[in-house]
PALUM-506934 format. One line per 5 residues: number of its first residue (from 1); their letters; for each residue y, z, x of N, C-alpha, C. Coordinates in nm, 4 decimals. Layout:
# PALUM-506934
NUM	A	Y Z X Y Z X Y Z X  ...
# end
This chain:
# PALUM-506934
1	XXXXX	5.8291 5.4294 -0.4167 6.0140 5.3887 -0.3248 6.0565 5.2895 -0.5015  5.9883 5.1910 -0.5813 6.0516 5.1652 -0.7253 6.0664 5.2239 -0.7964  6.0740 5.3218 -0.7960 6.0218 5.4723 -0.9025 6.1838 5.4785 -0.9036  6.2130 5.5524 -0.7801 6.3872 5.6443 -0.7554 6.4622 5.5041 -0.6992  6.4151 5.3891 -0.6988 6.5284 5.2458 -0.7290 6.5160 5.2470 -0.9172
6	XXXXX	6.4157 5.2566 -0.9514 6.4477 5.2413 -1.1153 6.5388 5.3016 -1.1384  6.5231 5.4905 -1.0981 6.6040 5.5499 -1.1651 6.7410 5.5997 -1.1523  6.7652 5.5593 -1.0210 6.8795 5.5198 -0.9778 6.9770 5.4496 -1.0442  6.8974 5.3205 -1.0473 6.9487 5.1743 -1.0939 7.0149 5.2205 -1.2935  6.9323 5.2804 -1.3757 6.9239 5.3764 -1.4322 7.0372 5.4711 -1.5007
11	XXXXX	7.0462 5.5292 -1.3839 7.1079 5.6564 -1.3835 7.2979 5.6443 -1.3582  7.3117 5.5082 -1.3015 7.4426 5.4315 -1.2720 7.4505 5.3214 -1.4103  7.3621 5.2889 -1.4143 7.4216 5.2035 -1.5968 7.4741 5.3244 -1.6718  7.3987 5.3975 -1.6737 7.4153 5.5208 -1.8012 7.5470 5.6099 -1.7200  7.5438 5.6159 -1.6106 7.7367 5.6621 -1.6237 7.7925 5.5693 -1.6101
16	XXXXX	7.7655 5.4385 -1.6297 7.9066 5.3209 -1.6523 7.9678 5.3224 -1.8097  7.8197 5.3408 -1.8699 7.8545 5.3169 -1.9698 7.8843 5.4766 -2.0844  7.8845 5.5564 -2.0240 7.8958 5.6702 -2.0574 8.0655 5.6667 -2.0580  8.0919 5.6016 -1.8953 8.2905 5.6118 -1.8660 8.3343 5.5412 -1.9471  8.3171 5.4316 -2.0127 8.3110 5.3032 -2.0402 8.3709 5.3047 -2.2070
21	XXXXX	8.2351 5.4227 -2.2779 8.2837 5.4678 -2.4154 8.3732 5.5589 -2.4234  8.3788 5.6738 -2.3128 8.4929 5.7507 -2.3029 8.5955 5.6938 -2.3386  8.6240 5.5670 -2.2090 8.8047 5.5308 -2.2108 8.8643 5.4561 -2.2996  8.7230 5.3972 -2.3635 8.7505 5.3433 -2.4703 8.7957 5.3933 -2.6108  8.7046 5.4870 -2.6649 8.7699 5.6236 -2.7862 8.8706 5.7275 -2.7255
26	XXXXX	8.9212 5.7437 -2.6277 9.0079 5.8203 -2.6085 9.0917 5.8410 -2.6353  9.2300 5.8868 -2.6904 9.3787 5.9048 -2.7493 9.4427 5.8654 -2.6433  9.5038 5.7583 -2.6419 9.5947 5.7458 -2.4845 9.7167 5.7881 -2.5831  9.8060 5.8311 -2.4883 9.9254 5.9469 -2.5279 10.0209 5.9595 -2.4140  10.1349 5.7960 -2.4149 10.1550 5.7639 -2.3133 10.3391 5.8395 -2.3787
31	XXXXX	10.3713 5.9577 -2.3907 10.5327 6.0325 -2.4018 10.5337 6.0421 -2.2877  10.6546 6.0737 -2.2521 10.8142 6.1071 -2.1230 10.7151 6.2154 -2.0877  10.6769 6.3142 -2.1764 10.6493 6.4444 -2.1456 10.4862 6.4372 -2.1049  10.4726 6.3301 -2.1488 10.2712 6.3809 -2.0738 10.3245 6.3065 -1.9556  10.3928 6.2074 -1.9210 10.3777 6.1815 -1.8492 10.5098 6.2394 -1.6908
36	XXXXX	10.5046 6.2782 -1.7441 10.5990 6.3984 -1.6339 10.5063 6.4590 -1.4826  10.5183 6.5391 -1.4230 10.4657 6.5813 -1.2884 10.4098 6.6672 -1.3307  10.4515 6.7970 -1.4178 10.3443 6.9137 -1.4751 10.2323 6.8704 -1.5720  10.2865 6.7680 -1.6677 10.2453 6.7805 -1.7515 10.1450 6.8447 -1.8710  10.2641 6.9565 -1.8585 10.2342 7.0694 -1.9667 10.4056 7.0914 -2.0979
41	XXXXX	10.5012 6.9913 -2.0686 10.5418 6.9505 -2.1876 10.7172 6.9859 -2.1743  10.7066 7.0783 -2.0763 10.8483 7.1359 -2.0179 10.9325 7.0291 -1.9010  11.0305 7.0370 -1.9504 11.0888 6.9323 -1.8167 11.1157 7.0012 -1.6990  11.0751 6.9898 -1.5774 11.0811 7.0692 -1.4416 11.2586 7.0669 -1.4366  11.3003 7.2017 -1.3922 11.4122 7.2303 -1.3536 11.3971 7.3187 -1.1735
46	XXXXX	11.5309 7.2793 -1.1420 11.4889 7.2966 -0.9999 11.4172 7.2877 -0.9196  11.3792 7.3251 -0.7804 11.2695 7.3311 -0.7010 11.1346 7.3276 -0.7731  11.0626 7.1868 -0.7342 10.9336 7.1679 -0.7437 10.8809 7.2636 -0.6978  10.8955 7.2118 -0.5456 10.7552 7.2994 -0.4006 10.7952 7.4215 -0.4469  10.7770 7.5541 -0.5254 10.7639 7.6642 -0.4926 10.7333 7.7275 -0.3364
51	XXXXX	10.7460 7.8299 -0.2932 10.6569 7.8728 -0.1753 10.5833 7.9609 -0.2374  10.4382 7.9361 -0.1723 10.2931 7.9916 -0.1816 10.2603 8.1286 -0.1106  10.2506 8.2473 -0.1708 10.2064 8.3608 -0.0895 10.1009 8.3395 -0.0438  10.0653 8.3682 0.0950 9.9820 8.4171 0.1542 9.8315 8.5070 0.1505  9.9573 8.6255 0.0589 9.9040 8.7741 0.0097 9.7804 8.6775 -0.1412
56	XXXXX	9.8106 8.5918 -0.2096 9.7571 8.5207 -0.2661 9.5564 8.4791 -0.2156  9.6220 8.4180 -0.1636 9.5644 8.3567 -0.0466 9.4047 8.4890 -0.0368  9.4583 8.5455 0.0718 9.3921 8.6320 0.0900 9.3042 8.7111 0.0348  9.3725 8.7914 -0.0743 9.2896 8.8258 -0.1674 9.1789 8.7339 -0.2369  9.2285 8.6412 -0.2708 9.1604 8.6019 -0.2665 8.9766 8.5335 -0.2090
61	XXXXX	8.9736 8.5281 -0.1039 8.9018 8.5625 0.0174 8.8581 8.6535 -0.0047  8.9323 8.7797 -0.0112 8.8360 8.8647 -0.0507 8.7233 8.9141 -0.1507  8.8140 8.8391 -0.2561 8.6793 8.8722 -0.3901 8.5464 8.7371 -0.3318  8.6238 8.6610 -0.2806 8.5053 8.5234 -0.2246 8.3522 8.6355 -0.1562  8.4641 8.7273 0.0164 8.3350 8.7561 0.0513 8.2692 8.8660 -0.0191
66	XXXXX	8.3678 8.9891 -0.1043 8.2278 9.0554 -0.2067 8.1834 9.0311 -0.2840  8.2245 8.9104 -0.3136 8.0925 8.7937 -0.4744 7.9408 8.8068 -0.3317  7.9611 8.7489 -0.1917 7.8305 8.7812 -0.1242 7.8120 8.8816 -0.1193  7.8882 8.9561 -0.0738 7.8076 9.1311 -0.0486 7.7022 9.1045 -0.2411  7.7438 9.0541 -0.3316 7.6842 9.1063 -0.4321 7.5305 9.0436 -0.3737
71	XXXXX	7.5625 8.8979 -0.3682 7.4763 8.8480 -0.3425 7.3379 8.9010 -0.2599  7.3429 8.9925 -0.1247 7.3215 8.9835 -0.0778 7.2166 9.1610 -0.0942  7.2903 9.2410 -0.2172 7.2611 9.2748 -0.2667 7.0831 9.3168 -0.3047  7.0800 9.1639 -0.4098 6.9713 9.0783 -0.4031 6.8363 9.1119 -0.3518  6.9333 9.0798 -0.1830 6.8034 9.0810 -0.1276 6.7591 9.1743 -0.0936
76	XXXXX	6.7856 9.2874 -0.1617 6.7622 9.4372 -0.0885 6.6438 9.4441 -0.2230  6.6414 9.4213 -0.2727 6.5008 9.3805 -0.4484 6.4084 9.3056 -0.3416  6.4203 9.2468 -0.2600 6.2621 9.1787 -0.1935 6.1924 9.2599 -0.1069  6.2580 9.4020 -0.0915 6.2095 9.4992 -0.0190 6.1301 9.4733 0.1568  6.2119 9.3829 0.1826 6.1222 9.3063 0.2700 6.2428 9.3906 0.4128
81	XXXXX	6.1983 9.3996 0.4950 6.2693 9.4543 0.6715 6.3884 9.3414 0.6846  6.3669 9.2637 0.6676 6.4439 9.1882 0.7388 6.5326 9.1334 0.6832  6.5767 9.1355 0.5434 6.6297 9.1195 0.4471 6.7334 9.3316 0.4429  6.7037 9.3940 0.4443 6.7207 9.5018 0.4712 6.8446 9.5430 0.6154  6.7366 9.4103 0.7306 6.8503 9.4596 0.8374 6.9632 9.3125 0.8217
86	XXXXX	6.9731 9.2203 0.7206 7.0432 9.1346 0.7365 7.1571 9.2031 0.5917  7.1203 9.2567 0.5295 7.2126 9.3251 0.4111 7.2835 9.4928 0.5397  7.2589 9.5277 0.5743 7.3505 9.6116 0.6622 7.3980 9.5375 0.8016  7.3987 9.4170 0.8319 7.5070 9.3592 0.9444 7.5705 9.3102 0.8511  7.5670 9.2359 0.6907 7.7202 9.1997 0.6402 7.7880 9.3606 0.5768
91	XXXXX	7.6950 9.3886 0.5657 7.8311 9.5378 0.5091 7.8923 9.5293 0.6345  7.8959 9.5588 0.7320 7.9120 9.6297 0.8968 7.9916 9.4946 0.9016  7.9869 9.3320 0.8802 8.0881 9.2295 0.8869 8.2079 9.2882 0.7779  8.1479 9.3150 0.6665 8.2462 9.3194 0.5423 8.3566 9.4247 0.5865  8.2922 9.5571 0.6380 8.3941 9.6332 0.6205 8.4540 9.6425 0.7515
96	XXXXX	8.3949 9.5918 0.8713 8.4947 9.4988 0.9478 8.5683 9.4476 0.9260  8.5731 9.3738 0.8661 8.6787 9.2563 0.7892 8.7841 9.3233 0.7362  8.7500 9.4245 0.6189 8.8359 9.4608 0.5184 8.8949 9.5902 0.6436  8.8678 9.6329 0.7708 8.9448 9.7671 0.8597 9.0355 9.6295 0.9466  9.0029 9.5429 0.9632 9.1752 9.4282 1.0158 9.2061 9.4446 0.9951
101	XXXXX	9.1947 9.3672 0.8121 9.3149 9.3069 0.7453 9.4022 9.4305 0.7026  9.3338 9.5830 0.6700 9.4177 9.6767 0.7221 9.4919 9.7560 0.7948  9.4266 9.7609 0.8777 9.4995 9.7372 1.0221 9.6117 9.6242 1.0768  9.6250 9.5202 1.0360 9.7191 9.4414 1.0369 9.7993 9.4206 0.9258  9.7831 9.4960 0.8475 9.9129 9.5004 0.6969 9.9053 9.4087 0.5824
106	XXXXX	9.7992 9.3302 0.6043 9.7577 9.2458 0.5345 9.7277 9.2564 0.3278  9.7076 9.4059 0.3303 9.6918 9.4135 0.2462 9.7761 9.5245 0.1393  9.9612 9.5436 0.2226 10.0722 9.5103 0.1514 10.0555 9.4060 0.0238  10.1045 9.4671 -0.0768 10.1256 9.3860 -0.1665 10.2971 9.3513 -0.1745  10.3631 9.2923 -0.1106 10.5260 9.3110 -0.1127 10.4910 9.1282 -0.1111
111	X	10.6108 9.0616 -0.1996 10.6353 8.9142 -0.2459 10.7619 8.9586 -0.1970
# end
């Protein structure tokens, strides 16, 4: 328990030291464009909050789901019957979700 406490305290001290060194050595630019809302160097014109299309969000979710499918492919390499069953269930859920998105018209890319 004493070793864990020493490691945690050393980590905390090291974290604070690195933060302070970084803060003291960093270059601080306080120009008007740097302190603006977008911090990109351009003065914002017009409406700041643009409407966000839900289609981008849906496509991102599909990408994450298909990434999980690739991870499930790695489970097949184990050659276990449980991993094969879980892989087949995952494929069924993905195909079902893809069909539902197609059925409700969420895959139509209209902005």
